[in-house]
DOBA-797742 format. One record per residue (C-alpha): residue number from 1; residue in three letters; x, y, z. Coordinates in steps of 0.02 Angstrom, whole numbers, plus 50000, padded with zeros to 5 digits. Each point is the difference from the previous one (the first is absolute). Layout:
+-----+------+-------+-------+-------+
! seq ! type !    xx !    yy !    zz !
+-----+------+-------+-------+-------+
! NUM !  ALA !     X !     Y !     Z !
...
+-----+------+-------+-------+-------+
//
This chain:
+-----+------+-------+-------+-------+
! seq ! type !    xx !    yy !    zz !
+-----+------+-------+-------+-------+
!   1 !  MET ! 49170 ! 49539 ! 49703 !
!   2 !  THR ! 50074 ! 50172 ! 50039 !
!   3 !  THR ! 49995 ! 50128 ! 49859 !
!   4 !  LEU ! 50120 ! 50148 ! 50003 !
!   5 !  SER ! 49980 ! 50157 ! 49895 !
!   6 !  PHE ! 50138 ! 50123 ! 49956 !
!   7 !  GLU ! 49998 ! 50174 ! 49924 !
!   8 !  LEU ! 50141 ! 50031 ! 49874 !
!   9 !  PRO ! 50083 ! 50169 ! 49965 !
!  10 !  ASP ! 49908 ! 50020 ! 49834 !
!  11 !  GLY ! 49831 ! 49987 ! 50088 !
!  12 !  THR ! 49962 ! 49822 ! 49946 !
!  13 !  SER ! 49979 ! 49860 ! 50124 !
!  14 !  ARG ! 50041 ! 49816 ! 50020 !
!  15 !  SER ! 49909 ! 49868 ! 50101 !
!  16 !  VAL ! 50068 ! 49830 ! 50046 !
!  17 !  GLN ! 49933 ! 49850 ! 50095 !
!  18 !  VAL ! 50137 ! 49941 ! 50117 !
!  19 !  LYS ! 50040 ! 49816 ! 49974 !
!  20 !  HIS ! 50175 ! 49994 ! 50077 !
!  21 !  LEU ! 50075 ! 50113 ! 50133 !
!  22 !  LEU ! 50183 ! 49983 ! 50047 !
!  23 !  ASN ! 50106 ! 50095 ! 50126 !
!  24 !  ALA ! 50186 ! 50011 ! 49970 !
!  25 !  GLY ! 50112 ! 50005 ! 50151 !
!  26 !  TYR ! 50183 ! 50036 ! 50036 !
!  27 !  ALA ! 50000 ! 50078 ! 49827 !
!  28 !  GLY ! 50130 ! 50136 ! 50016 !
!  29 !  ARG ! 50116 ! 50020 ! 49853 !
!  30 !  GLU ! 50152 ! 49994 ! 50116 !
!  31 !  GLN ! 49986 ! 49823 ! 50068 !
!  32 !  GLU ! 50143 ! 50026 ! 50125 !
!  33 !  GLU ! 49890 ! 50129 ! 50087 !
!  34 !  VAL ! 49856 ! 49876 ! 49992 !
!  35 !  GLN ! 50103 ! 49870 ! 50092 !
!  36 !  ALA ! 50044 ! 50127 ! 50135 !
!  37 !  HIS ! 49815 ! 50038 ! 50020 !
!  38 !  ILE ! 49961 ! 49814 ! 50016 !
!  39 !  ALA ! 50127 ! 49990 ! 50142 !
!  40 !  GLU ! 49916 ! 50147 ! 50087 !
!  41 !  LEU ! 49829 ! 49916 ! 49985 !
!  42 !  ALA ! 50070 ! 49837 ! 50069 !
!  43 !  GLU ! 50044 ! 50093 ! 50160 !
!  44 !  LEU ! 49816 ! 50046 ! 50015 !
!  45 !  GLY ! 49948 ! 49819 ! 49977 !
!  46 !  ILE ! 49939 ! 50021 ! 49820 !
!  47 !  PRO ! 50054 ! 49851 ! 49896 !
!  48 !  GLY ! 50100 ! 50032 ! 49843 !
!  49 !  PRO ! 49955 ! 49933 ! 49828 !
!  50 !  ALA ! 50078 ! 49845 ! 49924 !
!  51 !  THR ! 50052 ! 50104 ! 49850 !
!  52 !  THR ! 50002 ! 50182 ! 49948 !
!  53 !  PRO ! 49911 ! 50085 ! 49923 !
!  54 !  ALA ! 49843 ! 49914 ! 50065 !
!  55 !  LEU ! 49827 ! 49993 ! 49923 !
!  56 !  TYR ! 49844 ! 49966 ! 50102 !
!  57 !  PRO ! 49831 ! 49953 ! 49923 !
!  58 !  VAL ! 49860 ! 50099 ! 50082 !
!  59 !  SER ! 49812 ! 49975 ! 49992 !
!  60 !  PRO ! 49942 ! 50101 ! 49848 !
!  61 !  TYR ! 49856 ! 50084 ! 50093 !
!  62 !  LEU ! 50130 ! 50090 ! 50108 !
!  63 !  ALA ! 50042 ! 50116 ! 49854 !
!  64 !  GLN ! 49890 ! 50147 ! 50046 !
!  65 !  GLN ! 49973 ! 50185 ! 49968 !
!  66 !  VAL ! 49931 ! 50054 ! 50169 !
!  67 !  SER ! 50013 ! 50147 ! 50120 !
!  68 !  GLU ! 49989 ! 49894 ! 50158 !
!  69 !  VAL ! 50090 ! 49842 ! 50059 !
!  70 !  ARG ! 49931 ! 49898 ! 50144 !
!  71 !  VAL ! 50125 ! 49911 ! 50113 !
!  72 !  GLN ! 49993 ! 49887 ! 50152 !
!  73 !  HIS ! 50131 ! 50086 ! 50109 !
!  74 !  GLY ! 50118 ! 50148 ! 50009 !
!  75 !  ARG ! 50157 ! 49924 ! 49927 !
!  76 !  THR ! 49966 ! 50011 ! 49814 !
!  77 !  SER ! 50076 ! 50119 ! 49874 !
!  78 !  GLY ! 50011 ! 50043 ! 49817 !
!  79 !  GLU ! 50145 ! 49997 ! 49877 !
!  80 !  ALA ! 50026 ! 50118 ! 49854 !
!  81 !  GLU ! 50015 ! 49899 ! 49839 !
!  82 !  TRP ! 49962 ! 50004 ! 49814 !
!  83 !  ALA ! 49880 ! 49880 ! 49915 !
!  84 !  LEU ! 49995 ! 49922 ! 49828 !
!  85 !  VAL ! 49825 ! 49970 ! 49932 !
!  86 !  ILE ! 49982 ! 49896 ! 49842 !
!  87 !  THR ! 49843 ! 50042 ! 49902 !
!  88 !  ASP ! 49930 ! 49938 ! 49834 !
!  89 !  GLU ! 50076 ! 50151 ! 49913 !
!  90 !  ASP ! 50164 ! 50041 ! 50088 !
!  91 !  VAL ! 50102 ! 49994 ! 50160 !
!  92 !  LEU ! 49966 ! 50137 ! 50126 !
!  93 !  LEU ! 50108 ! 50070 ! 50139 !
!  94 !  THR ! 49922 ! 50073 ! 50156 !
!  95 !  VAL ! 50038 ! 50026 ! 50184 !
!  96 !  ALA ! 49955 ! 49878 ! 50138 !
!  97 !  CYS ! 50005 ! 49984 ! 50188 !
!  98 !  ASP ! 50022 ! 49822 ! 50062 !
!  99 !  HIS ! 49918 ! 50001 ! 50172 !
! 100 !  THR ! 50084 ! 49867 ! 50106 !
! 101 !  ASP ! 49964 ! 49916 ! 50166 !
! 102 !  ARG ! 50166 ! 50016 ! 50093 !
! 103 !  GLU ! 49950 ! 49881 ! 50140 !
! 104 !  LEU ! 49959 ! 49864 ! 49874 !
! 105 !  GLU ! 50158 ! 50038 ! 49901 !
! 106 !  VAL ! 50103 ! 49923 ! 50140 !
! 107 !  HIS ! 49917 ! 49833 ! 49964 !
! 108 !  GLY ! 50003 ! 50012 ! 49810 !
! 109 !  VAL ! 50022 ! 50141 ! 49875 !
! 110 !  ALA ! 49883 ! 49916 ! 49874 !
! 111 !  TRP ! 49865 ! 49988 ! 50135 !
! 112 !  SER ! 50017 ! 50183 ! 50046 !
! 113 !  LYS ! 49978 ! 50053 ! 49818 !
! 114 !  ASN ! 49830 ! 49916 ! 49997 !
! 115 !  ALA ! 49936 ! 50084 ! 50159 !
! 116 !  SER ! 49964 ! 50174 ! 49927 !
! 117 !  PRO ! 49971 ! 50078 ! 49829 !
! 118 !  ASP ! 50119 ! 50070 ! 49872 !
! 119 !  VAL ! 49930 ! 50174 ! 49973 !
! 120 !  LEU ! 50029 ! 50060 ! 49821 !
! 121 !  GLY ! 49986 ! 50174 ! 49925 !
! 122 !  ARG ! 49855 ! 50050 ! 49889 !
! 123 !  LYS ! 50112 ! 50079 ! 49870 !
! 124 !  ALA ! 50134 ! 49912 ! 49898 !
! 125 !  TRP ! 50126 ! 50022 ! 49861 !
! 126 !  ARG ! 50030 ! 49886 ! 49851 !
! 127 !  LEU ! 50165 ! 49913 ! 50034 !
! 128 !  ASP ! 50055 ! 50032 ! 49821 !
! 129 !  ASP ! 49980 ! 50188 ! 50028 !
! 130 !  VAL ! 50119 ! 50007 ! 50149 !
! 131 !  ARG ! 50118 ! 49854 ! 49969 !
! 132 !  ASP ! 50143 ! 50110 ! 49935 !
! 133 !  HIS ! 50009 ! 50102 ! 50162 !
! 134 !  LEU ! 49934 ! 49880 ! 50133 !
! 135 !  ASP ! 50147 ! 50023 ! 50118 !
! 136 !  THR ! 49965 ! 50186 ! 50019 !
! 137 !  ILE ! 49823 ! 49972 ! 50064 !
! 138 !  THR ! 49990 ! 50034 ! 50186 !
! 139 !  LEU ! 49913 ! 49888 ! 50127 !
! 140 !  LYS ! 49948 ! 50075 ! 50166 !
! 141 !  GLY ! 49892 ! 49954 ! 50148 !
! 142 !  TRP ! 49924 ! 50104 ! 50140 !
! 143 !  VAL ! 49916 ! 49950 ! 50164 !
! 144 !  GLY ! 49890 ! 50093 ! 50122 !
! 145 !  VAL ! 49934 ! 49981 ! 50177 !
! 146 !  GLY ! 49835 ! 50070 ! 49937 !
! 147 !  GLU ! 49907 ! 49984 ! 49836 !
! 148 !  THR ! 50128 ! 50108 ! 49906 !
! 149 !  PRO ! 50170 ! 49920 ! 49962 !
! 150 !  ASP ! 50125 ! 50140 ! 50033 !
! 151 !  THR ! 50164 ! 49917 ! 50049 !
! 152 !  LEU ! 50118 ! 49934 ! 49866 !
! 153 !  ILE ! 50049 ! 49820 ! 50037 !
! 154 !  GLN ! 50067 ! 49939 ! 49831 !
! 155 !  ASP ! 50093 ! 50103 ! 49870 !
! 156 !  SER ! 50083 ! 49913 ! 49853 !
! 157 !  SER ! 49982 ! 49967 ! 49814 !
! 158 !  LEU ! 49967 ! 49853 ! 49886 !
! 159 !  GLU ! 50188 ! 49987 ! 49975 !
! 160 !  ALA ! 50009 ! 49915 ! 50171 !
! 161 !  LEU ! 49891 ! 49854 ! 49948 !
! 162 !  LEU ! 50010 ! 49862 ! 49870 !
! 163 !  SER ! 49921 ! 50063 ! 49841 !
! 164 !  PRO ! 49827 ! 49962 ! 49929 !
! 165 !  ASP ! 50084 ! 49914 ! 49852 !
! 166 !  TYR ! 50092 ! 49884 ! 50120 !
! 167 !  TRP ! 49834 ! 49946 ! 50074 !
! 168 !  LEU ! 49914 ! 49987 ! 49830 !
! 169 !  ALA ! 50133 ! 49872 ! 49953 !
! 170 !  VAL ! 49964 ! 49903 ! 50160 !
! 171 !  LEU ! 49814 ! 50004 ! 49962 !
! 172 !  GLU ! 50037 ! 49937 ! 49824 !
! 173 !  GLU ! 50097 ! 49853 ! 50070 !
! 174 !  ARG ! 49854 ! 49956 ! 50114 !
! 175 !  GLY ! 49866 ! 50020 ! 49868 !
! 176 !  LEU ! 49925 ! 50148 ! 50092 !
! 177 !  ASN ! 50039 ! 50139 ! 49877 !
! 178 !  GLN ! 49817 ! 50014 ! 49954 !
! 179 !  PRO ! 49851 ! 50117 ! 50026 !
! 180 !  GLY ! 49941 ! 49998 ! 50179 !
! 181 !  THR ! 50171 ! 49985 ! 50082 !
! 182 !  VAL ! 50052 ! 50132 ! 50126 !
! 183 !  LEU ! 50175 ! 50003 ! 50073 !
! 184 !  ILE ! 50053 ! 50109 ! 50146 !
! 185 !  SER ! 50184 ! 50049 ! 50001 !
! 186 !  GLY ! 50066 ! 49983 ! 50176 !
! 187 !  THR ! 50043 ! 50154 ! 50100 !
! 188 !  VAL ! 50139 ! 50122 ! 50042 !
! 189 !  ALA ! 50079 ! 50043 ! 50168 !
! 190 !  MET ! 49901 ! 50089 ! 50135 !
! 191 !  LYS ! 50071 ! 50150 ! 50092 !
! 192 !  HIS ! 50066 ! 49963 ! 50174 !
! 193 !  GLY ! 49903 ! 50079 ! 50141 !
! 194 !  VAL ! 49834 ! 50010 ! 49907 !
! 195 !  ASP ! 49860 ! 49893 ! 50073 !
! 196 !  GLN ! 49934 ! 49886 ! 49863 !
! 197 !  PHE ! 49850 ! 49944 ! 50103 !
! 198 !  ALA ! 49902 ! 50150 ! 49943 !
! 199 !  ARG ! 49816 ! 50047 ! 49985 !
! 200 !  SER ! 50018 ! 50054 ! 49818 !
! 201 !  TRP ! 50109 ! 49965 ! 49850 !
! 202 !  ARG ! 50033 ! 50086 ! 49834 !
! 203 !  VAL ! 50116 ! 49941 ! 49861 !
! 204 !  GLU ! 50047 ! 50094 ! 49842 !
! 205 !  MET ! 50102 ! 49979 ! 49842 !
! 206 !  THR ! 50050 ! 50156 ! 49905 !
! 207 !  ASP ! 50070 ! 50006 ! 49824 !
! 208 !  PRO ! 50118 ! 50150 ! 49987 !
! 209 !  THR ! 50000 ! 49988 ! 49810 !
! 210 !  THR ! 49814 ! 50036 ! 49985 !
! 211 !  GLY ! 49964 ! 50075 ! 50171 !
! 212 !  THR ! 49858 ! 49876 ! 50029 !
! 213 !  SER ! 49969 ! 49898 ! 50155 !
! 214 !  VAL ! 49900 ! 49848 ! 50053 !
! 215 !  ASP ! 49954 ! 49971 ! 50181 !
! 216 !  ALA ! 49897 ! 49898 ! 50122 !
! 217 !  GLN ! 49943 ! 50049 ! 50175 !
! 218 !  TYR ! 49902 ! 49914 ! 50137 !
! 219 !  VAL ! 49963 ! 49997 ! 50185 !
! 220 !  VAL ! 50025 ! 49849 ! 50111 !
! 221 !  GLU ! 49853 ! 49947 ! 50110 !
! 222 !  GLN ! 50017 ! 49869 ! 50136 !
! 223 !  MET ! 49858 ! 49875 ! 50011 !
! 224 !  ALA ! 49907 ! 49959 ! 50159 !
! 225 !  GLU ! 50073 ! 49871 ! 50118 !
! 226 !  PRO ! 49943 ! 49823 ! 49956 !
! 227 !  ILE ! 49878 ! 49905 ! 50109 !
! 228 !  GLY ! 50060 ! 49827 ! 50048 !
+-----+------+-------+-------+-------+
//
């Protein structure tokens, strides 16, 4: 079972064994914009969900804190997101990058979410400590052709996404609001003209109230061609 460890602003830490991992999708707060995005994806052959927002169960071992992601081909990419982590003591908020197989996504979004890891940050905030100003927290993503992500591809804030409390209520309804559950938020729009099929990714959340940030960064390595 995967164990994640997070450093909190006061210098203490939390560890959690991941029992349930869920990826939200089509989780923008403005659902009219979500429907427009679904129409755009349909033109690319990516099937839309039966309902929005969507929630996809993912294999728990795919919640990782790594600096390298191995992929099978060149059409995979990350997504800047936040993550809820429920521990024995409290609920944490950190940053995440949902690395997704875009070729597989055409055949099934849920399948594509299970093809690569969700990379989480190593630092986190207590949700209770930031709940009163969540919408002001920024969410950004950078990509790079080399090992250093240097081109901004996503630039938004938590105001654009359904709130952590919305998803905590969903988890409560499903009996999953318990230690060991990790929920990834769904992502924000990517900038047009920036190549998402990058060698490296970095995602960051910054709290303007405290001036603190949490981030995750990794390089993408393509595996050798299969034999047979």
